[in-house]
C-alpha positions, 0 to 999 in steps of 0.5 A: 500500500505504501512506500516505506522508508524505515529510517525516515521520520515524518515532521508533523509541522511540515505535514500540517503545512503541506495539507493546508497548502494542498487545500488552498491549492485545490480551492484556488483551482476550483475558484479558477474553474468557477470563474471560467464556468461563469464566463462561459455561461455569460457568453452562452447567454448572449447566444440565441440558438434555441433548444440546443442553446437551452440544453447547453446552458442547463448543463453549464448550470449543473457544472457550476452547481457541482463546482460550488458543492466542491468549494463548500466541501473544501471550505469545510476542510479548511475550517477543520484543519485550522482547528488543529494545533500541529504542536500538540502531541497525542498519546492516543490517535485522534484528530490531528495525529500523525501516525506511523503504522506497519502500512505507512504514514497516516495523518488523521485530519481531512480526507485528501488521500495520498500526499507526497512529503519529502519523497515519502507517501502519506495518506491524509484521512478523516477521523470519521473514515473506516480506518480513522474509526478503527484506529481512534484512541489506539496507542503505540504498540496496539493493532487492529484489523481493518477488512482483514488487514492488520494495522500495527501502530508504531508511532504517534505524534 
């Protein structure tokens, strides 16, 4: 599942900043896509091509709504990540935990998926995810099975 470098030690502050930058980057890209969509819709409004025109406008509106929903979700993720103090070191896994397992590194915060940090792969997941729930409140040395796969906790910060 993960590329593991056993001598590598992940820096929690760096992970936190990388996640924040990734969210900001995704928000910026969505803002650009929304701007482009609005411009396309505006120029399509000036056209008078009948039924084909109306269908095209409806599709553009649907795409704009979809982008708007994605923006709302990203704004929620941004608010959530801002509530995390990367300086806190936790003894059990919870929101904001950086966890080293036998399956790789996990950052329990927001569901962004795979992120590369200093050529090391990390999974950014939500505490509400199945993995997050299975690992919640576990300590170093404990393990759990998720869909038949053993997850051993080696480090928590």
